[in-house]
TIKEFI-672380 format. One line per field, with one value per residue (C-alpha): residue number from 1; z, x, y. Coordinates in nm, 3 decimals, always signed. Last residue first. Layout:
i [NUM | ...]
w [Z | ...]
u [X | ...]
v [Y | ...]
REM end
This chain:
i [509 | 508 | 507 | 506 | 505 | 504 | 503 | 502 | 501 | 500 | 499 | 498 | 497 | 496 | 495 | 494 | 493 | 492 | 491 | 490 | 489 | 488 | 487 | 486 | 485 | 484 | 483 | 482 | 481 | 480 | 479 | 478 | 477 | 476 | 475 | 474 | 473 | 472 | 471 | 470 | 469 | 468 | 467 | 466 | 465 | 464 | 463 | 462 | 461 | 460 | 459 | 458 | 457 | 456 | 455 | 454 | 453 | 452 | 451 | 450 | 449 | 448 | 447 | 446 | 445 | 444 | 443 | 442 | 441 | 440 | 439 | 438 | 437 | 436 | 435 | 434 | 433 | 432 | 431 | 430 | 429 | 428 | 427 | 426 | 425 | 424 | 423 | 422 | 421 | 420 | 419 | 418 | 417 | 416 | 415 | 414 | 413 | 412 | 411 | 410 | 409 | 408 | 407 | 406 | 405 | 404 | 403 | 402 | 401 | 400 | 399 | 398 | 397 | 396 | 395 | 394 | 393 | 392 | 391 | 390 | 389 | 388 | 387 | 386 | 385 | 384 | 383 | 382 | 381 | 380 | 379 | 378 | 377 | 376 | 375 | 374 | 373 | 372 | 371 | 370 | 369 | 368 | 367 | 366 | 365 | 364 | 363 | 362 | 361 | 360 | 359 | 358 | 357 | 356 | 355 | 354 | 353 | 352 | 351 | 350 | 349 | 348 | 347 | 346 | 345 | 344 | 343 | 342 | 341 | 340 | 339 | 338 | 337 | 336 | 335 | 334 | 333 | 332 | 331 | 330 | 329 | 328 | 327 | 326 | 325 | 324 | 323 | 322 | 321 | 320 | 319 | 318 | 317 | 316 | 315 | 314 | 313 | 312 | 311 | 310 | 309 | 308 | 307 | 306 | 305 | 304 | 303 | 302 | 301 | 300 | 299 | 298 | 297 | 296 | 295 | 294 | 293 | 292 | 291 | 290 | 289 | 288 | 287 | 286 | 285 | 284 | 283 | 282 | 281 | 280 | 279 | 278 | 277 | 276 | 275 | 274 | 273 | 272 | 271 | 270 | 269 | 268 | 267 | 266 | 265 | 264 | 263 | 262 | 261 | 260 | 259 | 258 | 257 | 256 | 255 | 254 | 253 | 252 | 251 | 250 | 249 | 248 | 247 | 246 | 245 | 244 | 243 | 242 | 241 | 240 | 239 | 238 | 237 | 236 | 235 | 234 | 233 | 232 | 231 | 230 | 229 | 228 | 227 | 226 | 225 | 224 | 223 | 222 | 221 | 220 | 219 | 218 | 217 | 216 | 215 | 214 | 213 | 212 | 211 | 210 | 209 | 208 | 207 | 206 | 205 | 204 | 203 | 202 | 201 | 200 | 199 | 198 | 197 | 196 | 195 | 194 | 193 | 192 | 191 | 190 | 189 | 188 | 187 | 186 | 185 | 184 | 183 | 182 | 181 | 180 | 179 | 178 | 177 | 176 | 175 | 174 | 173 | 172 | 171 | 170 | 169 | 168 | 167 | 166 | 165 | 164 | 163 | 162 | 161 | 160 | 159 | 158 | 157 | 156 | 155 | 154 | 153 | 152 | 151 | 150 | 149 | 148 | 147 | 146 | 145 | 144 | 143 | 142 | 141 | 140 | 139 | 138 | 137 | 136 | 135 | 134 | 133 | 132 | 131 | 130 | 129 | 128 | 127 | 126 | 125 | 124 | 123 | 122 | 121 | 120 | 119 | 118 | 117 | 116 | 115 | 114 | 113 | 112 | 111 | 110 | 109 | 108 | 107 | 106 | 105 | 104 | 103 | 102 | 101 | 100 | 99 | 98 | 97 | 96 | 95 | 94 | 93 | 92 | 91 | 90 | 89 | 88 | 87 | 86 | 85 | 84 | 83 | 82 | 81 | 80 | 79 | 78 | 77 | 76 | 75 | 74 | 73 | 72 | 71 | 70 | 69 | 68 | 67 | 66 | 65 | 64 | 63 | 62 | 61 | 60 | 59 | 58 | 57 | 56 | 55 | 54 | 53 | 52 | 51 | 50 | 49 | 48 | 47 | 46 | 45 | 44 | 43 | 42 | 41 | 40 | 39 | 38 | 37 | 36 | 35 | 34 | 33 | 32 | 31 | 30 | 29 | 28 | 27 | 26 | 25 | 24 | 23 | 22 | 21 | 20 | 19 | 18 | 17 | 16 | 15 | 14 | 13 | 12 | 11 | 10 | 9 | 8 | 7 | 6 | 5 | 4 | 3 | 2 | 1]
w [+17.720 | +17.992 | +17.871 | +17.509 | +17.604 | +17.796 | +17.498 | +17.257 | +17.495 | +17.518 | +17.140 | +17.099 | +17.360 | +17.184 | +16.842 | +16.993 | +17.136 | +16.802 | +16.622 | +16.872 | +16.826 | +16.448 | +16.486 | +16.708 | +16.448 | +16.164 | +16.370 | +16.444 | +16.074 | +15.995 | +16.258 | +16.141 | +15.961 | +16.289 | +16.267 | +16.291 | +16.452 | +16.214 | +16.262 | +15.989 | +16.076 | +15.832 | +15.554 | +15.578 | +15.591 | +15.261 | +15.092 | +15.065 | +14.970 | +14.775 | +14.854 | +15.070 | +14.780 | +14.578 | +14.234 | +13.937 | +13.796 | +13.476 | +13.152 | +12.939 | +12.610 | +12.312 | +12.126 | +11.804 | +11.476 | +11.394 | +11.030 | +10.916 | +10.731 | +10.510 | +10.296 | +10.532 | +10.500 | +10.335 | +10.356 | +10.075 | +10.074 | +9.740 | +9.527 | +9.263 | +9.224 | +9.570 | +9.740 | +10.100 | +10.347 | +10.613 | +10.766 | +10.880 | +11.122 | +11.312 | +11.046 | +10.783 | +11.043 | +11.083 | +11.267 | +11.154 | +11.423 | +11.732 | +12.059 | +12.253 | +11.960 | +12.027 | +11.804 | +11.768 | +11.570 | +11.300 | +11.160 | +10.808 | +10.622 | +10.256 | +10.036 | +9.950 | +9.751 | +9.687 | +9.890 | +10.262 | +10.412 | +10.751 | +11.006 | +11.315 | +11.584 | +11.711 | +11.954 | +12.139 | +12.067 | +12.261 | +12.110 | +12.291 | +12.344 | +12.102 | +12.208 | +11.907 | +11.755 | +11.673 | +11.345 | +11.355 | +11.210 | +10.850 | +10.856 | +10.874 | +10.555 | +10.352 | +10.019 | +9.724 | +9.768 | +10.023 | +10.326 | +10.641 | +10.812 | +10.954 | +11.141 | +11.374 | +11.522 | +11.873 | +11.943 | +12.198 | +11.953 | +11.634 | +11.308 | +10.985 | +10.712 | +10.944 | +10.967 | +10.816 | +10.571 | +10.469 | +10.223 | +10.131 | +9.856 | +9.876 | +9.663 | +9.916 | +10.195 | +10.552 | +10.760 | +11.010 | +11.114 | +10.931 | +11.006 | +10.989 | +10.676 | +10.485 | +10.160 | +10.201 | +10.169 | +9.841 | +9.817 | +9.528 | +9.438 | +9.372 | +9.172 | +9.164 | +8.862 | +8.847 | +8.784 | +8.627 | +8.720 | +8.488 | +8.585 | +8.388 | +8.268 | +7.956 | +7.726 | +7.453 | +7.695 | +7.476 | +7.296 | +6.952 | +6.937 | +6.888 | +6.706 | +6.862 | +7.198 | +7.377 | +7.672 | +7.965 | +8.203 | +8.564 | +8.724 | +8.976 | +9.088 | +9.169 | +9.321 | +9.296 | +9.593 | +9.641 | +9.764 | +9.890 | +9.915 | +10.255 | +10.302 | +10.593 | +10.651 | +10.299 | +10.215 | +10.036 | +9.851 | +9.804 | +9.525 | +9.520 | +9.270 | +9.012 | +8.695 | +8.376 | +8.043 | +7.767 | +7.448 | +7.262 | +7.220 | +7.456 | +7.722 | +7.685 | +7.951 | +7.987 | +8.353 | +8.485 | +8.710 | +8.950 | +9.188 | +9.468 | +9.726 | +9.673 | +9.817 | +10.151 | +10.295 | +10.403 | +10.602 | +10.497 | +10.649 | +10.722 | +10.362 | +10.303 | +9.947 | +10.052 | +10.302 | +10.032 | +9.815 | +10.105 | +10.157 | +9.783 | +9.717 | +9.955 | +9.836 | +9.472 | +9.467 | +9.086 | +8.863 | +8.507 | +8.179 | +7.820 | +7.749 | +7.838 | +7.589 | +7.318 | +7.558 | +7.633 | +7.995 | +8.245 | +8.613 | +8.841 | +9.169 | +9.252 | +9.384 | +9.434 | +9.559 | +9.830 | +9.931 | +10.293 | +10.207 | +9.845 | +9.555 | +9.284 | +9.005 | +8.973 | +8.989 | +9.070 | +8.883 | +9.011 | +8.711 | +8.619 | +8.254 | +7.995 | +7.625 | +7.581 | +7.379 | +7.293 | +7.445 | +7.236 | +7.343 | +7.210 | +7.381 | +7.717 | +7.705 | +7.898 | +7.999 | +7.830 | +7.973 | +7.834 | +7.767 | +8.111 | +8.253 | +8.134 | +8.011 | +8.123 | +7.918 | +8.031 | +7.778 | +7.865 | +8.040 | +7.831 | +7.773 | +8.149 | +8.220 | +8.080 | +7.790 | +7.883 | +7.618 | +7.612 | +7.599 | +7.275 | +6.972 | +7.062 | +6.808 | +6.707 | +6.845 | +6.625 | +6.640 | +7.009 | +7.110 | +7.205 | +7.558 | +7.607 | +7.793 | +8.126 | +8.151 | +8.357 | +8.731 | +8.954 | +9.319 | +9.573 | +9.914 | +10.195 | +10.395 | +10.752 | +10.637 | +10.850 | +10.813 | +11.001 | +11.044 | +10.981 | +10.705 | +10.539 | +10.630 | +10.469 | +10.601 | +10.451 | +10.510 | +10.208 | +9.931 | +9.838 | +9.477 | +9.357 | +8.985 | +8.645 | +8.483 | +8.517 | +8.713 | +8.657 | +8.963 | +9.019 | +9.307 | +9.441 | +9.631 | +9.782 | +9.913 | +10.102 | +10.077 | +10.345 | +10.315 | +10.623 | +10.683 | +10.945 | +10.716 | +10.340 | +10.120 | +9.838 | +9.691 | +9.544 | +9.352 | +9.281 | +9.050 | +9.025 | +8.713 | +8.673 | +8.927 | +8.778 | +8.972 | +9.061 | +9.376 | +9.487 | +9.506 | +9.792 | +9.763 | +9.825 | +10.138 | +10.203 | +10.249 | +10.293 | +10.208 | +10.347 | +10.597 | +10.649 | +10.534 | +10.393 | +10.197 | +10.117 | +9.821 | +9.679 | +9.349 | +9.141 | +8.776 | +8.549 | +8.240 | +8.450 | +8.619 | +8.979 | +9.321 | +9.674 | +9.580 | +9.704 | +10.049 | +10.123 | +10.415 | +10.634 | +10.736 | +10.969 | +10.982 | +11.288 | +11.229 | +11.364 | +11.604 | +11.524 | +11.752 | +11.500 | +11.245 | +11.483 | +11.660 | +11.556 | +11.856 | +11.934 | +11.582 | +11.595 | +11.819 | +11.589 | +11.291 | +11.469 | +11.574 | +11.216 | +11.094 | +11.358 | +11.270 | +10.898 | +10.976 | +11.175 | +10.897 | +10.642 | +10.864 | +10.913 | +10.532]
u [+9.188 | +9.319 | +9.095 | +9.210 | +9.579 | +9.520 | +9.351 | +9.630 | +9.892 | +9.706 | +9.686 | +10.059 | +10.142 | +9.918 | +10.076 | +10.423 | +10.319 | +10.175 | +10.495 | +10.706 | +10.496 | +10.541 | +10.918 | +10.932 | +10.745 | +10.977 | +11.284 | +11.139 | +11.083 | +11.438 | +11.579 | +11.373 | +11.662 | +11.850 | +12.212 | +12.508 | +12.820 | +13.117 | +13.212 | +13.458 | +13.826 | +13.957 | +13.717 | +13.839 | +14.205 | +14.165 | +13.927 | +14.190 | +14.519 | +14.338 | +14.481 | +14.185 | +13.946 | +14.119 | +14.253 | +14.087 | +14.277 | +14.474 | +14.330 | +14.615 | +14.640 | +14.771 | +15.051 | +14.991 | +14.807 | +14.441 | +14.378 | +14.024 | +13.822 | +13.567 | +13.322 | +13.027 | +12.758 | +12.413 | +12.253 | +12.007 | +11.679 | +11.530 | +11.228 | +11.471 | +11.280 | +11.122 | +11.465 | +11.426 | +11.668 | +11.911 | +12.134 | +12.489 | +12.754 | +13.028 | +13.163 | +13.198 | +13.342 | +13.649 | +13.883 | +14.232 | +14.500 | +14.589 | +14.392 | +14.196 | +13.984 | +13.743 | +13.435 | +13.175 | +12.871 | +12.652 | +12.354 | +12.257 | +11.924 | +11.895 | +11.589 | +11.273 | +10.953 | +11.008 | +11.319 | +11.389 | +11.729 | +11.754 | +12.033 | +12.029 | +12.296 | +12.407 | +12.568 | +12.888 | +13.100 | +13.413 | +13.639 | +13.910 | +13.697 | +13.403 | +13.035 | +12.805 | +12.678 | +12.303 | +12.198 | +11.981 | +11.633 | +11.516 | +11.132 | +11.094 | +11.301 | +11.021 | +11.173 | +11.377 | +11.749 | +12.017 | +12.129 | +12.330 | +12.669 | +12.847 | +13.180 | +13.321 | +13.671 | +13.817 | +14.187 | +14.292 | +14.490 | +14.565 | +14.375 | +14.478 | +14.229 | +13.978 | +13.609 | +13.448 | +13.156 | +12.914 | +12.626 | +12.519 | +12.261 | +11.885 | +11.595 | +11.319 | +11.164 | +11.285 | +11.282 | +11.027 | +11.092 | +11.325 | +11.152 | +10.788 | +10.847 | +10.995 | +10.869 | +10.717 | +10.339 | +10.182 | +9.961 | +9.717 | +9.638 | +9.269 | +9.118 | +8.756 | +8.641 | +8.684 | +8.366 | +8.325 | +8.034 | +7.921 | +7.784 | +7.665 | +7.806 | +7.684 | +7.954 | +7.966 | +8.147 | +8.057 | +8.279 | +8.207 | +7.905 | +7.922 | +7.630 | +7.578 | +7.695 | +7.912 | +7.808 | +8.046 | +8.109 | +8.192 | +8.337 | +8.205 | +8.447 | +8.351 | +8.543 | +8.504 | +8.662 | +9.037 | +9.120 | +9.466 | +9.476 | +9.527 | +9.873 | +9.953 | +10.161 | +10.122 | +10.354 | +10.148 | +10.294 | +10.049 | +9.926 | +9.621 | +9.457 | +9.737 | +9.604 | +9.710 | +9.701 | +9.672 | +9.860 | +9.743 | +9.919 | +9.686 | +9.768 | +10.075 | +10.151 | +10.175 | +10.164 | +9.904 | +9.948 | +9.655 | +9.853 | +9.741 | +10.012 | +10.318 | +10.315 | +10.184 | +10.355 | +10.107 | +10.185 | +9.919 | +9.632 | +9.397 | +9.414 | +9.314 | +9.207 | +8.844 | +8.956 | +9.152 | +8.838 | +8.633 | +8.895 | +8.907 | +8.542 | +8.525 | +8.846 | +8.760 | +8.427 | +8.413 | +8.718 | +8.678 | +8.589 | +8.507 | +8.790 | +9.052 | +8.910 | +9.174 | +9.451 | +9.290 | +9.205 | +9.298 | +9.210 | +9.439 | +9.409 | +9.741 | +9.875 | +10.246 | +10.329 | +10.584 | +10.689 | +10.626 | +10.420 | +10.494 | +10.336 | +10.072 | +9.908 | +10.189 | +10.206 | +9.837 | +9.621 | +9.283 | +9.117 | +8.897 | +8.813 | +8.824 | +8.748 | +8.485 | +8.164 | +8.032 | +7.690 | +7.521 | +7.386 | +7.094 | +6.830 | +6.990 | +6.912 | +7.165 | +7.048 | +6.975 | +6.992 | +6.670 | +6.483 | +6.568 | +6.482 | +6.124 | +5.971 | +5.732 | +5.779 | +5.582 | +5.428 | +5.431 | +5.132 | +4.882 | +4.658 | +4.620 | +4.538 | +4.872 | +4.910 | +5.147 | +5.410 | +5.543 | +5.923 | +6.069 | +5.996 | +5.649 | +5.481 | +5.144 | +4.834 | +4.535 | +4.554 | +4.631 | +4.980 | +5.026 | +5.148 | +5.520 | +5.563 | +5.735 | +6.111 | +6.205 | +6.253 | +6.511 | +6.460 | +6.621 | +6.730 | +6.789 | +7.054 | +7.045 | +7.082 | +7.249 | +7.231 | +7.502 | +7.419 | +7.707 | +7.519 | +7.459 | +7.684 | +7.609 | +7.594 | +7.590 | +7.443 | +7.480 | +7.221 | +7.171 | +7.077 | +6.813 | +6.809 | +6.785 | +7.066 | +7.311 | +7.067 | +7.073 | +7.125 | +6.995 | +7.105 | +6.836 | +6.907 | +6.598 | +6.606 | +6.302 | +6.258 | +6.062 | +5.832 | +5.685 | +5.321 | +5.270 | +5.415 | +5.460 | +5.621 | +5.877 | +6.022 | +6.375 | +6.481 | +6.839 | +6.900 | +7.215 | +7.293 | +7.438 | +7.567 | +7.570 | +7.395 | +7.472 | +7.664 | +7.581 | +7.843 | +7.758 | +7.639 | +7.908 | +7.918 | +7.713 | +7.778 | +7.576 | +7.213 | +6.994 | +6.715 | +6.347 | +6.356 | +6.674 | +6.577 | +6.791 | +6.827 | +6.860 | +6.709 | +6.677 | +6.591 | +6.377 | +6.461 | +6.541 | +6.206 | +6.180 | +6.129 | +6.213 | +6.206 | +6.473 | +6.524 | +6.489 | +6.706 | +6.586 | +6.747 | +6.579 | +6.568 | +6.398 | +6.082 | +6.100 | +5.837 | +5.757 | +5.924 | +6.189 | +5.923 | +5.772 | +5.451 | +5.144 | +4.950 | +5.215 | +5.180 | +4.811 | +4.838 | +5.094 | +4.875 | +4.577 | +4.777 | +4.892 | +4.537 | +4.414 | +4.692 | +4.611 | +4.248 | +4.349 | +4.578 | +4.300 | +4.057 | +4.305 | +4.357]
v [+12.676 | +12.450 | +12.168 | +12.201 | +12.192 | +11.873 | +11.707 | +11.810 | +11.671 | +11.340 | +11.315 | +11.382 | +11.119 | +10.866 | +10.938 | +10.891 | +10.555 | +10.438 | +10.545 | +10.350 | +10.039 | +10.061 | +10.097 | +9.790 | +9.584 | +9.699 | +9.611 | +9.268 | +9.199 | +9.306 | +9.070 | +8.774 | +8.596 | +8.593 | +8.697 | +8.458 | +8.596 | +8.592 | +8.955 | +9.064 | +9.105 | +8.840 | +8.953 | +9.311 | +9.200 | +9.006 | +9.254 | +9.525 | +9.355 | +9.075 | +8.733 | +8.628 | +8.694 | +8.419 | +8.500 | +8.322 | +8.030 | +8.084 | +7.943 | +7.825 | +8.006 | +7.814 | +7.979 | +8.170 | +8.118 | +8.042 | +7.947 | +8.035 | +7.770 | +7.950 | +7.749 | +7.747 | +7.478 | +7.458 | +7.114 | +7.035 | +6.846 | +6.754 | +6.853 | +6.993 | +7.321 | +7.304 | +7.309 | +7.196 | +7.350 | +7.218 | +7.485 | +7.400 | +7.522 | +7.336 | +7.101 | +7.370 | +7.610 | +7.391 | +7.634 | +7.537 | +7.549 | +7.745 | +7.726 | +7.989 | +8.108 | +8.400 | +8.430 | +8.704 | +8.590 | +8.749 | +8.560 | +8.669 | +8.674 | +8.777 | +8.827 | +8.635 | +8.684 | +9.054 | +9.146 | +9.137 | +9.229 | +9.059 | +9.098 | +8.878 | +8.925 | +8.585 | +8.598 | +8.505 | +8.195 | +8.092 | +7.827 | +7.628 | +7.318 | +7.293 | +7.281 | +7.259 | +7.583 | +7.579 | +7.738 | +8.051 | +7.997 | +8.037 | +8.017 | +8.397 | +8.424 | +8.266 | +8.178 | +8.300 | +8.356 | +8.441 | +8.241 | +8.297 | +8.310 | +8.612 | +8.586 | +8.846 | +8.838 | +8.817 | +8.785 | +8.520 | +8.308 | +8.488 | +8.530 | +8.694 | +8.793 | +8.953 | +9.055 | +8.746 | +8.712 | +8.438 | +8.390 | +8.036 | +7.979 | +7.945 | +7.823 | +7.785 | +7.582 | +7.621 | +7.301 | +7.168 | +6.809 | +6.571 | +6.241 | +6.361 | +6.567 | +6.276 | +6.428 | +6.776 | +6.797 | +6.916 | +7.226 | +7.288 | +7.647 | +7.723 | +8.010 | +8.134 | +8.334 | +8.714 | +8.913 | +9.257 | +9.485 | +9.765 | +10.104 | +10.407 | +10.738 | +10.918 | +11.051 | +11.323 | +11.559 | +11.857 | +12.112 | +11.971 | +11.745 | +11.371 | +11.206 | +10.865 | +10.993 | +10.742 | +10.530 | +10.533 | +10.242 | +10.324 | +10.013 | +9.762 | +9.490 | +9.131 | +8.840 | +8.464 | +8.282 | +8.216 | +7.866 | +7.774 | +7.395 | +7.230 | +7.076 | +7.304 | +7.617 | +7.751 | +8.046 | +8.314 | +8.614 | +8.901 | +9.129 | +9.355 | +9.594 | +9.591 | +9.755 | +9.573 | +9.755 | +9.500 | +9.408 | +9.100 | +8.762 | +8.578 | +8.836 | +9.055 | +9.315 | +9.694 | +9.792 | +10.034 | +10.339 | +10.351 | +10.134 | +9.905 | +9.861 | +9.644 | +9.293 | +9.176 | +8.867 | +8.602 | +8.289 | +8.042 | +7.841 | +8.135 | +8.271 | +8.635 | +8.717 | +8.775 | +9.040 | +9.221 | +9.233 | +9.370 | +9.648 | +9.748 | +9.843 | +10.139 | +10.309 | +10.233 | +10.418 | +10.375 | +10.332 | +10.456 | +10.289 | +10.386 | +10.632 | +10.371 | +10.120 | +10.174 | +10.075 | +9.738 | +9.681 | +9.412 | +9.443 | +9.247 | +9.057 | +8.895 | +8.568 | +8.499 | +8.152 | +8.082 | +7.734 | +7.638 | +7.330 | +7.254 | +7.442 | +7.399 | +7.601 | +7.859 | +8.239 | +8.267 | +8.521 | +8.644 | +8.810 | +9.107 | +9.174 | +9.453 | +9.404 | +9.677 | +9.691 | +10.041 | +10.120 | +10.388 | +10.726 | +10.934 | +10.720 | +10.786 | +11.159 | +11.364 | +11.712 | +12.046 | +12.397 | +12.545 | +12.224 | +12.086 | +12.431 | +12.384 | +12.712 | +12.987 | +13.308 | +13.617 | +13.862 | +14.233 | +14.391 | +14.596 | +14.293 | +14.252 | +13.889 | +13.787 | +13.542 | +13.264 | +13.190 | +12.834 | +12.804 | +12.666 | +12.451 | +12.343 | +12.125 | +12.283 | +12.123 | +12.069 | +11.692 | +11.690 | +11.567 | +11.200 | +11.159 | +11.068 | +10.742 | +10.791 | +10.732 | +10.433 | +10.457 | +10.623 | +10.533 | +10.760 | +10.632 | +10.880 | +11.058 | +11.188 | +11.548 | +11.814 | +12.193 | +12.385 | +12.756 | +13.001 | +13.181 | +12.841 | +12.547 | +12.213 | +11.857 | +11.512 | +11.168 | +10.936 | +10.944 | +10.579 | +10.513 | +10.271 | +10.196 | +10.363 | +10.559 | +10.846 | +11.057 | +11.439 | +11.659 | +12.015 | +12.239 | +12.474 | +12.798 | +12.965 | +13.325 | +13.455 | +13.835 | +14.017 | +14.318 | +14.482 | +14.573 | +14.311 | +14.042 | +14.095 | +13.829 | +13.845 | +13.524 | +13.516 | +13.204 | +13.092 | +12.794 | +12.579 | +12.378 | +12.031 | +11.777 | +11.428 | +11.157 | +10.796 | +10.884 | +11.236 | +11.513 | +11.744 | +12.107 | +12.363 | +12.577 | +12.890 | +13.262 | +13.581 | +13.510 | +13.785 | +13.745 | +13.668 | +13.309 | +13.148 | +12.838 | +12.532 | +12.303 | +11.954 | +11.852 | +11.535 | +11.586 | +11.373 | +11.166 | +10.860 | +10.902 | +11.025 | +10.877 | +10.998 | +11.366 | +11.606 | +11.752 | +12.127 | +12.233 | +12.517 | +12.847 | +13.096 | +13.480 | +13.624 | +13.832 | +14.184 | +14.320 | +14.686 | +14.942 | +15.038 | +15.132 | +15.382 | +15.288 | +15.492 | +15.625 | +15.884 | +16.031 | +16.099 | +16.407 | +16.562 | +16.501 | +16.652 | +16.956 | +17.012 | +16.990 | +17.240 | +17.486 | +17.467 | +17.542 | +17.855 | +17.976 | +17.934 | +18.126 | +18.412 | +18.446]
REM end
């Protein structure tokens, strides 16, 4: 019993002596967790899968942002993989998150730059170009091979271990197969539509860019990257030789119209009113718009989308609007062009000499209101005119424009406004010039006012004596300049005295 106790004591002492040589777990160097972005392949077949992912090494995955939506690809399943590794006797788990994308079709697709946040770390990608090629030819199976109907079973090296299934996730989750879809014809088209084929200089013409679609084709088409495609189209519609008034903004709500006797849904992409400034024709180039075109599944399945997205580009042919010069344009000069009528208003029903009243005169109709200028009042004895104040109420393709004046009549009688005011316009409907004149002729009542002379300053009770006692001695025009020069000399002298006093005080100290 004593020998056993002595051996036990020696073993315990050896263990205790060995413990200082073995560093505790806390003293071992720890590996810092890092996060890396895993880019996808540069090329893949149309039946393949594009992947984006990230890996967290030596740490735990707490929180991460969503993967981006890629143009030309459909986001499908997300796969998480945990990999265990041993470093310096410690076990670490690397977490990999992979997002799978299925291409819509063949072609080159640009992956725009994006960024993700994983565990507070910002991962940035500069973007890339992915080329999607045709599907590879399927190899012929061996003669003795049995068609696989599910995941392949891999026989383990240890017969006692359970079987492991290794399968393709495409076969497990499924993906679009272009061969199972059919392209259904549509009746949509893109068009630049001008309100009329020809106009006069200064006459407005409405031109719009529209996308026409039959109601039964709504499930086949969808707008693609509209915010990026619209600005270049608007730039192509700009005309340097015309005054352009923008119309209503592009609308995703269609209008129902008739085209060639059939009903269409018309989407307004752009619409402007152009007023030509010269006789050069307005030329609108051919335009193109890319839409998402869906192929339909040949054998629809309940609960599935049953559509495969692709792209189709629609083209609008060029359109030209001829512009005719105005007749006698050189003799008459610039005049507003439009279909106008006179609009006038007056603030009173009774008028007396010396009382002010307001009178508004203008036009209303279709045309470019910016070209309608205020009429010029001729000089008339006994009438004072103040103004005008311009008031404009625009409407699609025209509107109303009024010029408001304040009038004071100094003499009684009829005020012939029709002979004082006029606006010459050119009517494009009749192709003739027309002079618009007022119809009101207010009757001014009362006695004529004689303008009394202004009082003289000498007759004023305050300024009269002040002016009589004022000094009439002429002053030199350079007196202020001399005063400024004397003041500068005085400041220099004071600065010298101050400097001399400071010097004397320093010597005494």
